[in-house]
mmCIF file of the C-alpha atoms, coordinates in Angstrom:
data_MODEL
# 
_entry.id   MODEL 
# 
loop_
_atom_site.group_PDB 
_atom_site.id 
_atom_site.type_symbol 
_atom_site.label_atom_id 
_atom_site.label_alt_id 
_atom_site.label_comp_id 
_atom_site.label_asym_id 
_atom_site.label_entity_id 
_atom_site.label_seq_id 
_atom_site.pdbx_PDB_ins_code 
_atom_site.Cartn_x 
_atom_site.Cartn_y 
_atom_site.Cartn_z 
_atom_site.occupancy 
_atom_site.B_iso_or_equiv 
_atom_site.pdbx_formal_charge 
_atom_site.auth_seq_id 
_atom_site.auth_comp_id 
_atom_site.auth_asym_id 
_atom_site.auth_atom_id 
_atom_site.pdbx_PDB_model_num 
ATOM 1   C CA . MET A 1 1   ? 0.000  0.000   0.000   1.00 0.00 ? 1   MET A CA 1 
ATOM 2   C CA . ILE A 1 2   ? 1.305  3.402   -0.985  1.00 0.00 ? 2   ILE A CA 1 
ATOM 3   C CA . ARG A 1 3   ? -0.144 6.749   0.063   1.00 0.00 ? 3   ARG A CA 1 
ATOM 4   C CA . ILE A 1 4   ? 1.038  10.312  -0.357  1.00 0.00 ? 4   ILE A CA 1 
ATOM 5   C CA . GLN A 1 5   ? -0.980 12.626  1.843   1.00 0.00 ? 5   GLN A CA 1 
ATOM 6   C CA . LYS A 1 6   ? -1.092 15.851  3.821   1.00 0.00 ? 6   LYS A CA 1 
ATOM 7   C CA . GLU A 1 7   ? -2.769 14.257  6.832   1.00 0.00 ? 7   GLU A CA 1 
ATOM 8   C CA . ASP A 1 8   ? -0.865 12.599  9.655   1.00 0.00 ? 8   ASP A CA 1 
ATOM 9   C CA . PHE A 1 9   ? -0.972 8.820   10.022  1.00 0.00 ? 9   PHE A CA 1 
ATOM 10  C CA . ASP A 1 10  ? -1.294 6.537   13.019  1.00 0.00 ? 10  ASP A CA 1 
ATOM 11  C CA . VAL A 1 11  ? 1.509  3.967   13.058  1.00 0.00 ? 11  VAL A CA 1 
ATOM 12  C CA . THR A 1 12  ? -0.394 1.544   15.311  1.00 0.00 ? 12  THR A CA 1 
ATOM 13  C CA . THR A 1 13  ? -3.446 1.582   13.035  1.00 0.00 ? 13  THR A CA 1 
ATOM 14  C CA . GLU A 1 14  ? -1.332 1.088   9.911   1.00 0.00 ? 14  GLU A CA 1 
ATOM 15  C CA . LEU A 1 15  ? 0.528  -1.894  11.422  1.00 0.00 ? 15  LEU A CA 1 
ATOM 16  C CA . GLN A 1 16  ? -2.707 -3.428  12.715  1.00 0.00 ? 16  GLN A CA 1 
ATOM 17  C CA . ASN A 1 17  ? -4.262 -3.141  9.244   1.00 0.00 ? 17  ASN A CA 1 
ATOM 18  C CA . LEU A 1 18  ? -1.210 -4.798  7.725   1.00 0.00 ? 18  LEU A CA 1 
ATOM 19  C CA . ARG A 1 19  ? -1.347 -7.683  10.223  1.00 0.00 ? 19  ARG A CA 1 
ATOM 20  C CA . ARG A 1 20  ? -5.089 -8.203  9.719   1.00 0.00 ? 20  ARG A CA 1 
ATOM 21  C CA . ALA A 1 21  ? -4.674 -8.352  5.949   1.00 0.00 ? 21  ALA A CA 1 
ATOM 22  C CA . HIS A 1 22  ? -2.003 -11.072 6.072   1.00 0.00 ? 22  HIS A CA 1 
ATOM 23  C CA . PRO A 1 23  ? -2.239 -13.759 8.807   1.00 0.00 ? 23  PRO A CA 1 
ATOM 24  C CA . ALA A 1 24  ? 1.037  -15.363 7.586   1.00 0.00 ? 24  ALA A CA 1 
ATOM 25  C CA . ILE A 1 25  ? 3.050  -12.375 8.847   1.00 0.00 ? 25  ILE A CA 1 
ATOM 26  C CA . GLY A 1 26  ? 5.679  -13.301 11.409  1.00 0.00 ? 26  GLY A CA 1 
ATOM 27  C CA . ALA A 1 27  ? 7.569  -10.002 11.427  1.00 0.00 ? 27  ALA A CA 1 
ATOM 28  C CA . ILE A 1 28  ? 7.062  -6.342  10.612  1.00 0.00 ? 28  ILE A CA 1 
ATOM 29  C CA . ALA A 1 29  ? 10.012 -3.966  10.417  1.00 0.00 ? 29  ALA A CA 1 
ATOM 30  C CA . ASN A 1 30  ? 9.167  -0.296  10.230  1.00 0.00 ? 30  ASN A CA 1 
ATOM 31  C CA . PHE A 1 31  ? 10.745 3.119   10.025  1.00 0.00 ? 31  PHE A CA 1 
ATOM 32  C CA . VAL A 1 32  ? 9.110  6.413   10.939  1.00 0.00 ? 32  VAL A CA 1 
ATOM 33  C CA . GLY A 1 33  ? 10.799 9.612   9.767   1.00 0.00 ? 33  GLY A CA 1 
ATOM 34  C CA . ILE A 1 34  ? 10.176 12.697  11.892  1.00 0.00 ? 34  ILE A CA 1 
ATOM 35  C CA . VAL A 1 35  ? 10.820 16.418  11.357  1.00 0.00 ? 35  VAL A CA 1 
ATOM 36  C CA . ARG A 1 36  ? 13.815 17.467  13.463  1.00 0.00 ? 36  ARG A CA 1 
ATOM 37  C CA . ASN A 1 37  ? 14.003 20.836  15.197  1.00 0.00 ? 37  ASN A CA 1 
ATOM 38  C CA . SER A 1 38  ? 17.483 21.491  13.816  1.00 0.00 ? 38  SER A CA 1 
ATOM 39  C CA . ASN A 1 39  ? 19.513 20.835  10.696  1.00 0.00 ? 39  ASN A CA 1 
ATOM 40  C CA . ASN A 1 40  ? 23.169 21.662  10.102  1.00 0.00 ? 40  ASN A CA 1 
ATOM 41  C CA . GLY A 1 41  ? 23.306 23.708  13.295  1.00 0.00 ? 41  GLY A CA 1 
ATOM 42  C CA . GLN A 1 42  ? 20.248 25.811  12.498  1.00 0.00 ? 42  GLN A CA 1 
ATOM 43  C CA . ASP A 1 43  ? 16.959 25.741  14.398  1.00 0.00 ? 43  ASP A CA 1 
ATOM 44  C CA . VAL A 1 44  ? 14.154 24.539  12.124  1.00 0.00 ? 44  VAL A CA 1 
ATOM 45  C CA . SER A 1 45  ? 10.673 25.900  12.779  1.00 0.00 ? 45  SER A CA 1 
ATOM 46  C CA . GLU A 1 46  ? 8.899  24.512  9.731   1.00 0.00 ? 46  GLU A CA 1 
ATOM 47  C CA . MET A 1 47  ? 9.400  22.222  6.767   1.00 0.00 ? 47  MET A CA 1 
ATOM 48  C CA . THR A 1 48  ? 7.419  22.153  3.550   1.00 0.00 ? 48  THR A CA 1 
ATOM 49  C CA . LEU A 1 49  ? 7.496  19.013  1.421   1.00 0.00 ? 49  LEU A CA 1 
ATOM 50  C CA . GLU A 1 50  ? 6.619  19.291  -2.255  1.00 0.00 ? 50  GLU A CA 1 
ATOM 51  C CA . HIS A 1 51  ? 6.290  16.574  -4.897  1.00 0.00 ? 51  HIS A CA 1 
ATOM 52  C CA . TYR A 1 52  ? 5.069  15.703  -8.359  1.00 0.00 ? 52  TYR A CA 1 
ATOM 53  C CA . PRO A 1 53  ? 2.057  13.489  -7.517  1.00 0.00 ? 53  PRO A CA 1 
ATOM 54  C CA . LYS A 1 54  ? 2.009  11.101  -10.490 1.00 0.00 ? 54  LYS A CA 1 
ATOM 55  C CA . MET A 1 55  ? 5.785  10.804  -10.622 1.00 0.00 ? 55  MET A CA 1 
ATOM 56  C CA . ALA A 1 56  ? 6.087  10.266  -6.850  1.00 0.00 ? 56  ALA A CA 1 
ATOM 57  C CA . GLU A 1 57  ? 3.488  7.482   -6.906  1.00 0.00 ? 57  GLU A CA 1 
ATOM 58  C CA . GLN A 1 58  ? 5.257  5.763   -9.808  1.00 0.00 ? 58  GLN A CA 1 
ATOM 59  C CA . VAL A 1 59  ? 8.644  5.933   -8.082  1.00 0.00 ? 59  VAL A CA 1 
ATOM 60  C CA . LEU A 1 60  ? 7.237  4.546   -4.830  1.00 0.00 ? 60  LEU A CA 1 
ATOM 61  C CA . GLU A 1 61  ? 5.455  1.752   -6.696  1.00 0.00 ? 61  GLU A CA 1 
ATOM 62  C CA . GLY A 1 62  ? 8.700  0.911   -8.488  1.00 0.00 ? 62  GLY A CA 1 
ATOM 63  C CA . LEU A 1 63  ? 10.638 0.773   -5.215  1.00 0.00 ? 63  LEU A CA 1 
ATOM 64  C CA . GLN A 1 64  ? 7.946  -1.399  -3.679  1.00 0.00 ? 64  GLN A CA 1 
ATOM 65  C CA . GLN A 1 65  ? 8.143  -3.804  -6.631  1.00 0.00 ? 65  GLN A CA 1 
ATOM 66  C CA . GLN A 1 66  ? 11.934 -3.986  -6.346  1.00 0.00 ? 66  GLN A CA 1 
ATOM 67  C CA . ALA A 1 67  ? 11.630 -4.903  -2.663  1.00 0.00 ? 67  ALA A CA 1 
ATOM 68  C CA . LEU A 1 68  ? 8.970  -7.537  -3.387  1.00 0.00 ? 68  LEU A CA 1 
ATOM 69  C CA . GLN A 1 69  ? 11.204 -9.117  -6.041  1.00 0.00 ? 69  GLN A CA 1 
ATOM 70  C CA . ARG A 1 70  ? 14.411 -8.927  -4.042  1.00 0.00 ? 70  ARG A CA 1 
ATOM 71  C CA . TRP A 1 71  ? 13.258 -10.276 -0.675  1.00 0.00 ? 71  TRP A CA 1 
ATOM 72  C CA . ASP A 1 72  ? 10.749 -12.829 0.542   1.00 0.00 ? 72  ASP A CA 1 
ATOM 73  C CA . ILE A 1 73  ? 8.279  -10.296 1.878   1.00 0.00 ? 73  ILE A CA 1 
ATOM 74  C CA . ILE A 1 74  ? 4.505  -10.368 2.077   1.00 0.00 ? 74  ILE A CA 1 
ATOM 75  C CA . ASP A 1 75  ? 3.547  -6.711  1.785   1.00 0.00 ? 75  ASP A CA 1 
ATOM 76  C CA . THR A 1 76  ? 4.690  -3.141  2.398   1.00 0.00 ? 76  THR A CA 1 
ATOM 77  C CA . VAL A 1 77  ? 3.190  0.105   3.599   1.00 0.00 ? 77  VAL A CA 1 
ATOM 78  C CA . ILE A 1 78  ? 4.740  3.352   2.394   1.00 0.00 ? 78  ILE A CA 1 
ATOM 79  C CA . ILE A 1 79  ? 3.130  6.594   3.528   1.00 0.00 ? 79  ILE A CA 1 
ATOM 80  C CA . HIS A 1 80  ? 4.804  9.898   2.724   1.00 0.00 ? 80  HIS A CA 1 
ATOM 81  C CA . ARG A 1 81  ? 3.415  13.218  3.848   1.00 0.00 ? 81  ARG A CA 1 
ATOM 82  C CA . VAL A 1 82  ? 3.547  16.474  1.904   1.00 0.00 ? 82  VAL A CA 1 
ATOM 83  C CA . GLY A 1 83  ? 2.728  20.062  2.808   1.00 0.00 ? 83  GLY A CA 1 
ATOM 84  C CA . LYS A 1 84  ? 3.752  22.107  5.845   1.00 0.00 ? 84  LYS A CA 1 
ATOM 85  C CA . LEU A 1 85  ? 5.124  20.224  8.835   1.00 0.00 ? 85  LEU A CA 1 
ATOM 86  C CA . ILE A 1 86  ? 6.660  21.312  12.129  1.00 0.00 ? 86  ILE A CA 1 
ATOM 87  C CA . PRO A 1 87  ? 9.264  19.658  14.357  1.00 0.00 ? 87  PRO A CA 1 
ATOM 88  C CA . SER A 1 88  ? 8.102  16.319  15.812  1.00 0.00 ? 88  SER A CA 1 
ATOM 89  C CA . ASP A 1 89  ? 5.582  15.781  12.977  1.00 0.00 ? 89  ASP A CA 1 
ATOM 90  C CA . GLN A 1 90  ? 5.796  12.439  11.218  1.00 0.00 ? 90  GLN A CA 1 
ATOM 91  C CA . ILE A 1 91  ? 6.996  12.592  7.616   1.00 0.00 ? 91  ILE A CA 1 
ATOM 92  C CA . VAL A 1 92  ? 7.182  9.013   6.394   1.00 0.00 ? 92  VAL A CA 1 
ATOM 93  C CA . LEU A 1 93  ? 6.264  5.473   7.376   1.00 0.00 ? 93  LEU A CA 1 
ATOM 94  C CA . VAL A 1 94  ? 7.872  2.471   5.738   1.00 0.00 ? 94  VAL A CA 1 
ATOM 95  C CA . ALA A 1 95  ? 6.665  -0.883  7.058   1.00 0.00 ? 95  ALA A CA 1 
ATOM 96  C CA . VAL A 1 96  ? 7.610  -4.260  5.623   1.00 0.00 ? 96  VAL A CA 1 
ATOM 97  C CA . ALA A 1 97  ? 5.913  -7.523  6.526   1.00 0.00 ? 97  ALA A CA 1 
ATOM 98  C CA . SER A 1 98  ? 7.404  -10.952 6.046   1.00 0.00 ? 98  SER A CA 1 
ATOM 99  C CA . VAL A 1 99  ? 7.343  -14.415 7.547   1.00 0.00 ? 99  VAL A CA 1 
ATOM 100 C CA . HIS A 1 100 ? 10.773 -13.876 9.134   1.00 0.00 ? 100 HIS A CA 1 
ATOM 101 C CA . ARG A 1 101 ? 12.542 -10.759 10.415  1.00 0.00 ? 101 ARG A CA 1 
ATOM 102 C CA . HIS A 1 102 ? 15.665 -10.831 8.234   1.00 0.00 ? 102 HIS A CA 1 
ATOM 103 C CA . ASP A 1 103 ? 13.838 -10.082 4.989   1.00 0.00 ? 103 ASP A CA 1 
ATOM 104 C CA . ALA A 1 104 ? 11.625 -7.482  6.688   1.00 0.00 ? 104 ALA A CA 1 
ATOM 105 C CA . PHE A 1 105 ? 14.635 -5.592  8.105   1.00 0.00 ? 105 PHE A CA 1 
ATOM 106 C CA . ALA A 1 106 ? 16.597 -5.680  4.847   1.00 0.00 ? 106 ALA A CA 1 
ATOM 107 C CA . ALA A 1 107 ? 13.665 -4.597  2.676   1.00 0.00 ? 107 ALA A CA 1 
ATOM 108 C CA . CYS A 1 108 ? 12.698 -1.800  5.087   1.00 0.00 ? 108 CYS A CA 1 
ATOM 109 C CA . GLU A 1 109 ? 16.245 -0.441  5.101   1.00 0.00 ? 109 GLU A CA 1 
ATOM 110 C CA . PHE A 1 110 ? 16.410 -0.681  1.303   1.00 0.00 ? 110 PHE A CA 1 
ATOM 111 C CA . LEU A 1 111 ? 13.111 1.169   0.874   1.00 0.00 ? 111 LEU A CA 1 
ATOM 112 C CA . ILE A 1 112 ? 13.975 4.082   3.137   1.00 0.00 ? 112 ILE A CA 1 
ATOM 113 C CA . ASP A 1 113 ? 17.485 4.393   1.681   1.00 0.00 ? 113 ASP A CA 1 
ATOM 114 C CA . GLN A 1 114 ? 16.076 4.494   -1.841  1.00 0.00 ? 114 GLN A CA 1 
ATOM 115 C CA . LEU A 1 115 ? 13.211 6.774   -0.899  1.00 0.00 ? 115 LEU A CA 1 
ATOM 116 C CA . LYS A 1 116 ? 15.633 9.379   0.472   1.00 0.00 ? 116 LYS A CA 1 
ATOM 117 C CA . THR A 1 117 ? 17.351 9.739   -2.909  1.00 0.00 ? 117 THR A CA 1 
ATOM 118 C CA . ALA A 1 118 ? 15.013 8.422   -5.624  1.00 0.00 ? 118 ALA A CA 1 
ATOM 119 C CA . GLY A 1 119 ? 11.748 9.810   -4.280  1.00 0.00 ? 119 GLY A CA 1 
ATOM 120 C CA . PRO A 1 120 ? 10.744 13.008  -6.069  1.00 0.00 ? 120 PRO A CA 1 
ATOM 121 C CA . PHE A 1 121 ? 10.135 14.957  -2.866  1.00 0.00 ? 121 PHE A CA 1 
ATOM 122 C CA . TRP A 1 122 ? 11.667 18.333  -2.138  1.00 0.00 ? 122 TRP A CA 1 
ATOM 123 C CA . LYS A 1 123 ? 12.115 19.775  1.337   1.00 0.00 ? 123 LYS A CA 1 
ATOM 124 C CA . GLN A 1 124 ? 12.152 23.453  2.128   1.00 0.00 ? 124 GLN A CA 1 
ATOM 125 C CA . GLU A 1 125 ? 13.088 24.415  5.681   1.00 0.00 ? 125 GLU A CA 1 
ATOM 126 C CA . ARG A 1 126 ? 12.426 27.591  7.603   1.00 0.00 ? 126 ARG A CA 1 
ATOM 127 C CA . ALA A 1 127 ? 15.165 28.497  10.066  1.00 0.00 ? 127 ALA A CA 1 
ATOM 128 C CA . GLY A 1 128 ? 14.559 31.891  11.669  1.00 0.00 ? 128 GLY A CA 1 
ATOM 129 C CA . ASP A 1 129 ? 13.880 34.344  8.840   1.00 0.00 ? 129 ASP A CA 1 
ATOM 130 C CA . ASP A 1 130 ? 15.707 32.131  6.322   1.00 0.00 ? 130 ASP A CA 1 
ATOM 131 C CA . THR A 1 131 ? 13.941 29.691  4.008   1.00 0.00 ? 131 THR A CA 1 
ATOM 132 C CA . HIS A 1 132 ? 16.072 27.273  1.990   1.00 0.00 ? 132 HIS A CA 1 
ATOM 133 C CA . TRP A 1 133 ? 15.804 24.054  0.011   1.00 0.00 ? 133 TRP A CA 1 
ATOM 134 C CA . VAL A 1 134 ? 17.424 21.046  1.648   1.00 0.00 ? 134 VAL A CA 1 
ATOM 135 C CA . GLU A 1 135 ? 20.242 19.540  -0.401  1.00 0.00 ? 135 GLU A CA 1 
ATOM 136 C CA . GLU A 1 136 ? 20.618 15.793  -0.796  1.00 0.00 ? 136 GLU A CA 1 
ATOM 137 C CA . ARG A 1 137 ? 23.170 14.510  1.729   1.00 0.00 ? 137 ARG A CA 1 
ATOM 138 C CA . ASP A 1 138 ? 26.238 12.579  0.651   1.00 0.00 ? 138 ASP A CA 1 
ATOM 139 C CA . ASN A 1 139 ? 25.583 9.873   3.255   1.00 0.00 ? 139 ASN A CA 1 
ATOM 140 C CA . ASP A 1 140 ? 22.052 9.375   1.849   1.00 0.00 ? 140 ASP A CA 1 
ATOM 141 C CA . LYS A 1 141 ? 23.523 8.922   -1.649  1.00 0.00 ? 141 LYS A CA 1 
ATOM 142 C CA . LEU A 1 142 ? 26.057 6.403   -0.320  1.00 0.00 ? 142 LEU A CA 1 
ATOM 143 C CA . ALA A 1 143 ? 23.343 4.492   1.547   1.00 0.00 ? 143 ALA A CA 1 
ATOM 144 C CA . ALA A 1 144 ? 21.257 4.218   -1.632  1.00 0.00 ? 144 ALA A CA 1 
ATOM 145 C CA . GLU A 1 145 ? 24.249 3.269   -3.806  1.00 0.00 ? 145 GLU A CA 1 
ATOM 146 C CA . ARG A 1 146 ? 25.330 0.396   -1.563  1.00 0.00 ? 146 ARG A CA 1 
ATOM 147 C CA . TRP A 1 147 ? 22.144 -1.489  -2.513  1.00 0.00 ? 147 TRP A CA 1 
ATOM 148 C CA . GLN A 1 148 ? 23.315 -1.507  -6.129  1.00 0.00 ? 148 GLN A CA 1 
ATOM 149 C CA . ARG A 1 149 ? 26.369 -3.482  -5.042  1.00 0.00 ? 149 ARG A CA 1 
ATOM 150 C CA . ARG A 1 150 ? 24.387 -5.997  -2.972  1.00 0.00 ? 150 ARG A CA 1 
ATOM 151 C CA . ASN A 1 151 ? 22.623 -9.044  -4.315  1.00 0.00 ? 151 ASN A CA 1 
# 
C-alpha cells in the first residue's frame, strides 16, 4: 500500500491493518521519519514538502516492486506526507511484513534508503527568517548506492 498525503498517520493503526490483511506475517520492520528541530546547526521551525504526484506514486510503486522481487516479503506500507510540517511531525512510514525478520529488516532499510534519494520529494526548511531548500546529503547517496552493489 502506498499513500502520499497531507494528513498525519497513526503507526499503530497502519501496522494493525497490515497484520489483519495477512495472517502469515511473522515479522514487521518499520521506520518512521520525523521532522527534526534542527539541521546543520540551524533551528528549524517549519518544513514544507513538495512533490510531483504522479511521478512520486510511480517511483514509490517501483521501489515497492523492487523490494517484493528482491526479498521474501509479504507486503509493504509506504506513507509519505507532503505540505507544511513542524518539528516532531511524522513525515514518512515504511513498514515491511514478512514471515521472518531478516527479509523485513533488509527490505525496510532498502526502501527508506532508496526513498531518500530516488523519491521526487523536495524539502524546504524555515530556520529563523531564512527559508532554503534542503540539499541531498552525501551519506544518503552512499546508503542508496550500496544497494546496487548488494545481491
